[in-house]
C-alpha positions as CSV (number, residue, x, y, z in Angstrom):
1,S,10.5,24.7,32.9
2,D,8.1,26.7,30.8
3,F,10.4,28.3,28.2
4,E,7.5,29.6,26.1
5,A,6.1,31.6,29.0
6,A,9.6,32.8,29.8
7,Y,10.1,33.9,26.3
8,S,6.9,36.0,26.3
9,Y,8.1,37.8,29.5
10,F,11.5,38.6,28.0
11,D,9.9,39.7,24.7
12,N,7.6,42.0,26.7
13,G,10.6,43.4,28.5
14,I,12.3,44.1,25.2
15,S,9.2,45.8,23.9
16,F,9.3,48.2,26.8
17,L,12.9,49.3,26.1
18,R,13.2,52.9,24.7
19,K,14.7,53.8,21.3
20,K,18.2,54.3,22.5
21,H,18.2,51.4,25.0
22,W,21.5,49.9,23.6
23,E,23.2,53.2,24.5
24,E,21.4,54.1,27.7
25,H,20.7,50.6,29.2
26,Y,23.3,48.4,27.6
27,A,23.6,45.8,30.4
28,L,19.9,45.3,30.7
29,S,19.4,45.2,27.0
30,L,22.1,42.5,26.5
31,E,20.8,40.4,29.3
32,L,17.2,40.5,28.0
33,F,18.3,39.6,24.4
34,D,20.5,36.8,25.7
35,L,17.7,35.3,27.8
36,A,15.2,35.7,25.0
37,A,17.5,34.0,22.5
38,K,18.0,31.1,24.9
39,C,14.3,30.6,25.2
40,A,13.8,31.0,21.4
41,L,16.3,28.2,20.8
42,T,14.6,25.9,23.3
43,N,11.2,26.6,21.8
44,G,12.4,25.9,18.2
45,D,11.6,29.5,17.2
46,T,14.5,30.0,14.8
47,V,13.1,33.1,13.3
48,S,13.0,35.0,16.6
49,L,16.4,33.6,17.5
50,Q,17.9,35.0,14.2
51,L,16.4,38.5,14.9
52,L,17.8,38.6,18.4
53,Y,21.1,37.3,17.2
54,E,21.4,40.1,14.6
55,Q,20.6,42.8,17.1
56,V,23.3,41.6,19.5
57,L,25.8,41.3,16.8
58,T,25.0,44.8,15.7
59,Y,25.0,46.5,19.1
60,G,27.2,44.3,21.2
61,R,30.2,46.3,22.4
62,T,32.7,43.5,22.6
63,F,33.3,40.0,21.1
64,E,32.7,38.5,24.6
65,D,29.3,40.2,24.8
66,K,28.2,38.5,21.6
67,L,29.4,35.0,22.6
68,N,26.1,33.9,24.2
69,V,23.9,34.6,21.1
70,M,26.6,33.2,18.8
71,Y,26.5,30.0,20.9
72,F,22.7,29.8,20.6
73,S,22.9,30.4,16.8
74,T,25.5,27.7,16.4
75,C,23.3,25.3,18.3
76,A,20.4,26.1,16.1
77,L,22.4,25.5,12.9
78,A,23.8,22.2,14.2
79,F,20.6,20.1,14.2
80,S,18.7,21.7,11.4
81,S,20.2,20.7,8.0
82,R,23.3,22.9,8.4
83,L,25.6,20.8,10.7
84,P,28.8,21.4,8.7
85,E,28.2,25.2,8.8
86,S,27.6,25.0,12.5
87,I,30.9,23.2,13.1
88,E,32.9,25.7,10.9
89,K,31.3,28.6,12.8
90,G,32.2,26.9,16.2
91,L,35.8,26.3,15.1
92,D,36.1,29.9,14.0
93,I,34.8,31.2,17.3
94,L,37.1,28.9,19.3
95,S,40.1,30.0,17.3
96,K,39.3,33.6,18.2
97,L,39.2,32.5,21.8
98,G,42.7,31.0,21.5
99,I,41.6,27.4,21.1
100,E,42.8,26.0,17.7
101,L,41.4,22.6,16.7
102,R,42.1,22.7,13.0
103,G,45.2,21.1,11.5
104,D,45.8,18.4,14.0
105,E,46.6,15.2,12.2
106,S,47.1,12.8,15.2
107,S,45.0,9.7,15.2
108,M,42.0,9.2,17.5
109,E,43.7,6.3,19.3
110,A,46.8,8.5,20.0
111,C,44.7,11.4,21.3
112,V,42.7,9.1,23.6
113,Q,46.0,7.6,24.9
114,E,47.4,11.0,25.5
115,T,44.4,12.0,27.5
116,K,44.5,8.8,29.6
117,S,48.2,9.5,30.3
118,L,47.3,13.1,31.3
119,L,44.8,11.7,33.8
120,S,47.0,8.9,35.1
121,V,48.5,11.2,37.8
122,Y,45.1,12.2,39.2
123,T,42.9,10.1,41.4
124,D,39.1,10.2,41.1
125,N,39.0,12.2,44.3
126,D,41.5,14.7,42.9
127,I,39.2,15.3,39.9
128,L,36.0,15.4,41.9
129,N,37.5,17.9,44.3
130,T,39.1,20.2,41.7
131,R,38.1,23.8,42.2
132,R,35.4,25.3,40.0
133,M,36.1,27.3,36.9
134,T,35.6,31.1,37.3
135,D,36.9,32.8,34.2
136,P,33.9,33.9,32.1
137,T,35.6,33.6,28.7
138,T,36.9,30.1,29.4
139,I,33.5,29.1,30.7
140,I,31.8,30.1,27.4
141,A,34.7,28.5,25.4
142,M,33.9,25.3,27.2
143,K,30.2,25.5,26.2
144,F,31.3,25.8,22.5
145,L,33.6,22.8,23.0
146,G,30.8,20.8,24.6
147,K,28.5,21.4,21.7
148,M,31.2,20.6,19.2
149,E,31.5,17.1,20.6
150,L,28.1,15.9,19.4
151,G,28.3,17.6,16.0
152,M,31.8,16.6,15.1
153,T,31.3,12.9,16.2
154,Q,28.6,12.6,13.5
155,I,30.5,13.8,10.5
156,M,34.2,14.3,11.7
157,P,34.7,11.4,14.1
158,K,38.5,11.3,13.6
159,S,38.8,14.8,14.9
160,V,36.5,14.8,17.9
161,A,38.8,13.2,20.4
162,R,40.9,16.4,20.3
163,V,37.8,18.3,21.5
164,T,37.4,15.9,24.4
165,Q,41.1,16.3,25.3
166,R,40.8,20.1,25.3
167,I,37.7,20.0,27.6
168,I,39.7,17.8,30.1
169,Q,42.9,19.9,29.8
170,L,41.0,23.2,30.4
171,S,39.2,21.6,33.3
172,L,42.3,20.5,35.0
173,V,44.1,23.8,34.5
174,H,41.3,26.3,35.1
175,G,38.8,24.3,37.2
176,M,35.7,22.3,36.6
177,S,32.8,23.8,34.7
178,P,29.3,22.4,34.0
179,V,30.7,21.2,30.7
180,S,33.6,19.2,32.2
181,P,31.5,16.0,32.8
182,I,30.8,15.9,29.0
183,G,34.6,15.5,28.4
184,F,34.9,12.6,30.8
185,V,31.8,10.8,29.5
186,H,32.9,11.0,25.9
187,L,36.4,9.8,26.9
188,G,34.7,6.8,28.5
189,S,32.7,6.2,25.4
190,Y,35.8,6.3,23.1
191,I,37.8,4.0,25.5
192,A,34.9,1.5,25.5
193,K,34.7,1.6,21.7
194,F,38.4,0.6,21.5
195,G,37.5,-2.5,23.4
196,D,38.0,-1.6,27.1
197,I,34.4,-1.6,28.3
198,S,35.4,-1.7,32.0
199,G,37.8,1.3,31.5
200,G,35.1,3.3,29.7
201,Y,32.5,2.4,32.3
202,H,34.8,3.9,34.9
203,Y,34.9,7.3,33.3
204,V,31.1,7.2,32.7
205,K,30.6,6.8,36.5
206,L,33.2,9.5,37.1
207,A,31.3,11.9,34.8
208,R,28.0,11.1,36.6
209,S,29.7,11.9,39.9
210,L,31.1,15.2,38.6
211,L,27.6,16.5,37.8
212,D,27.0,17.1,41.5
213,K,30.4,18.8,41.9
214,V,30.4,21.5,39.2
215,G,27.7,23.8,40.5
216,S,25.1,23.0,37.8
217,R,23.5,19.9,36.2
218,E,23.0,21.6,32.8
219,S,25.1,18.9,31.0
220,A,23.2,16.1,32.7
221,G,21.2,15.3,29.6
222,E,24.3,14.6,27.5
223,V,26.2,12.8,30.3
224,I,23.2,10.5,30.9
225,C,22.6,10.0,27.2
226,I,26.2,9.0,26.2
227,G,26.9,7.2,29.5
228,T,23.7,5.0,29.2
229,Q,24.9,3.5,26.0
230,I,28.0,2.2,27.8
231,V,26.0,1.2,30.9
232,A,23.9,-1.0,28.6
233,Y,27.0,-3.2,28.0
234,V,27.4,-3.7,31.7
235,E,23.8,-3.8,33.1
236,P,20.6,-5.4,31.6
237,V,19.8,-3.5,28.4
238,Q,16.1,-2.8,28.9
239,A,16.7,-1.6,32.5
240,A,19.6,0.6,31.3
241,L,17.4,2.2,28.6
242,E,15.1,3.7,31.2
243,Y,18.0,6.1,32.0
244,H,17.2,7.9,28.7
245,D,13.9,9.1,30.2
246,E,15.9,10.5,33.1
247,G,18.3,12.1,30.5
248,F,15.3,13.7,28.6
249,T,13.9,15.2,31.8
250,A,17.3,16.5,32.9
251,A,18.0,18.1,29.5
252,M,14.6,19.8,29.3
253,A,15.0,21.2,32.9
254,Y,17.8,23.4,31.4
255,G,16.2,24.0,28.0
256,D,18.7,21.7,26.2
257,V,16.3,20.5,23.5
258,I,19.1,19.0,21.5
259,Q,20.2,16.5,24.3
260,A,16.5,15.9,25.0
261,A,16.1,14.8,21.4
262,V,19.3,12.7,21.4
263,N,18.0,10.8,24.5
264,N,14.7,10.2,22.6
265,V,16.7,8.9,19.5
266,F,18.7,6.5,21.5
267,F,15.7,5.3,23.5
268,C,13.9,4.5,20.2
269,I,16.8,2.9,18.4
270,S,17.9,0.8,21.4
271,S,14.3,-0.2,22.2
272,F,14.0,-1.5,18.6
273,F,17.0,-3.8,19.1
274,A,16.4,-4.7,22.8
275,G,13.1,-6.5,22.1
276,V,10.7,-3.8,23.5
277,N,7.1,-4.4,22.4
278,L,6.7,-3.0,18.8
279,Q,3.6,-1.1,19.6
280,T,5.2,0.5,22.5
281,T,8.3,1.4,20.4
282,Q,6.0,2.8,17.7
283,E,4.2,5.0,20.2
284,K,7.6,6.2,21.6
285,C,8.8,7.0,18.0
286,T,5.6,9.0,17.2
287,K,6.0,11.1,20.4
288,A,9.7,11.7,19.7
289,I,9.0,12.7,16.1
290,K,6.4,15.2,17.2
291,F,8.8,16.7,19.8
292,M,11.6,17.0,17.2
293,E,9.3,18.5,14.6
294,D,8.1,21.2,17.0
295,K,11.7,22.0,17.9
296,K,13.0,22.0,14.3
297,L,15.5,19.2,15.0
298,V,15.4,17.7,11.5
299,I,18.5,15.5,11.8
300,F,17.2,13.5,14.7
301,M,13.7,13.5,13.5
302,T,14.8,11.9,10.2
303,K,16.7,9.2,12.1
304,V,13.7,8.3,14.2
305,Q,11.5,8.2,11.1
306,Y,13.8,5.5,9.6
307,I,13.3,3.4,12.8
308,Q,9.6,4.1,12.7
309,H,9.5,2.8,9.1
310,S,11.0,-0.5,10.2
311,V,8.6,-0.8,13.1
312,F,5.6,-0.2,10.7
313,K,7.0,-3.0,8.5
314,L,7.4,-5.5,11.3
315,I,3.9,-4.7,12.8
316,G,2.5,-5.3,9.3
317,T,0.9,-1.9,8.5
318,D,1.1,0.0,5.3
319,E,1.5,3.3,7.3
320,E,4.5,5.4,6.3
321,P,6.4,8.1,8.2
322,K,5.8,11.7,6.9
323,F,9.3,12.6,5.7
324,V,10.2,16.2,5.1
325,S,12.1,17.5,2.1
326,E,15.0,18.5,4.4
327,G,15.4,14.9,5.3
328,Q,16.6,14.0,1.8
329,N,19.2,16.8,1.9
330,I,20.5,15.5,5.3
331,L,20.6,11.9,4.0
332,A,22.9,13.1,1.2
333,T,25.4,14.9,3.5
334,N,25.3,13.3,7.0
335,N,26.9,9.9,7.5
336,S,25.3,9.5,10.8
337,V,21.9,9.6,9.1
338,K,23.1,7.4,6.3
339,T,24.2,4.6,8.6
340,V,20.7,4.5,10.2
341,Y,19.0,4.6,6.8
342,F,21.1,1.9,5.2
343,Y,21.2,-0.4,8.2
344,Q,17.4,-0.2,8.6
345,K,16.9,-1.0,4.9
346,A,19.4,-3.9,5.2
347,F,17.6,-5.2,8.3
348,I,14.2,-5.2,6.8
349,S,15.5,-6.8,3.6
350,F,17.1,-9.5,5.7
351,T,13.9,-10.0,7.7
352,F,11.8,-10.4,4.7
353,R,14.2,-12.6,2.8
354,S,15.4,-10.2,0.2
355,Y,19.0,-11.3,-0.3
356,E,19.9,-8.7,-3.0
357,G,18.4,-5.9,-1.0
358,T,20.3,-7.0,2.1
359,K,23.6,-7.2,0.2
360,E,23.2,-3.9,-1.5
361,N,22.3,-2.0,1.7
362,I,25.0,-3.6,3.8
363,G,27.5,-2.4,1.2
364,E,26.2,1.1,1.5
365,Y,26.2,0.9,5.3
366,V,29.8,-0.4,5.5
367,A,30.9,2.4,3.1
368,C,29.8,5.1,5.6
369,I,30.0,3.6,9.1
370,G,33.7,4.4,9.5
371,N,33.1,8.1,9.0
372,T,30.6,8.7,11.8
373,W,30.2,8.3,15.5
374,A,33.4,8.0,17.4
375,N,31.3,6.8,20.4
376,L,30.2,3.3,21.3
377,F,26.5,2.7,21.3
378,I,24.5,-0.4,22.1
379,N,23.1,-0.6,18.6
380,H,26.7,-1.1,17.3
381,A,26.6,-4.5,18.9
382,F,23.4,-5.4,17.0
383,H,24.7,-3.9,13.8
384,A,27.8,-6.0,14.0
385,F,25.7,-9.2,14.6
386,Y,23.4,-8.6,11.7
387,I,25.9,-7.3,9.3
388,G,28.1,-10.3,10.1
């Protein structure tokens, strides 16, 4: 889909509105601003998104009318260098919608077990044939919950299982929404990480099946992305990785640049470990970095640059990634980025026989790995091997 062309149409529509359009043509104005904001987010145009956001916040008549642009703004914050701010903003909005996620001290294991118990009375067919969600406020709340999954699992992994549980609870009570498959695929990922690969794989397949039952495939990019990392423990790794190309295409079809980027990240990281030709991996990294730079997705761009740096070293070139200043700020605050950075440094030190460098960077890696990513990924198996 051409979101740049779409933005120009919506922008032209806004320019034709009269001075008192918020008073005289409120519904049309709100729809145009919402659609323009969606396109601005997809295009990485954070300046236009902020201007549109401020207009709707000023002239929107109800809290519910402002939720769409608040959602787009939260997404934009999440994968620049302001992920903690994005999470706090999302938690505040969800609290106002009656969904309180703060203050729950239960362990991740307990939460996953509670969710499995909740689902134990439902068959797969029961879940697949659940009615669709219709309440507009619950539908937008689900969208916020869906986006919280990916952000919280990076820097608040011990809390993210509660988000998954709420997605599944709301789906069972109010009906399935396009976000519902996200809850099931993340649940499968957590179950797999606790050692039950078969059980996790079951929920991954259920999530894929749900995509065709909820009326929209807008969450397909995330479902394919997270699910593929579990599939790679069951099917041949290099064959499974091709699903990430499918995930990228599915995400971009709905303007979900964040999930498109995550599919790129995992394809690059997993290719590095799965023995894909280094030159091919390098080309994929370069293409992914350009995409993320254009879309202002600094967190993911920085991760791929660390992979690219290792690929350059193994190829034997003196070429270096072009790191941006924001990358250093993210490295200081984001454990997800830290684990990639320190693991890659340890791996290269090990490969080139630097014992002290290997030992130092493994220590740094071990210090932060427990505080990021509640999910199971294929690179965790390679990490465990080399760290061991």
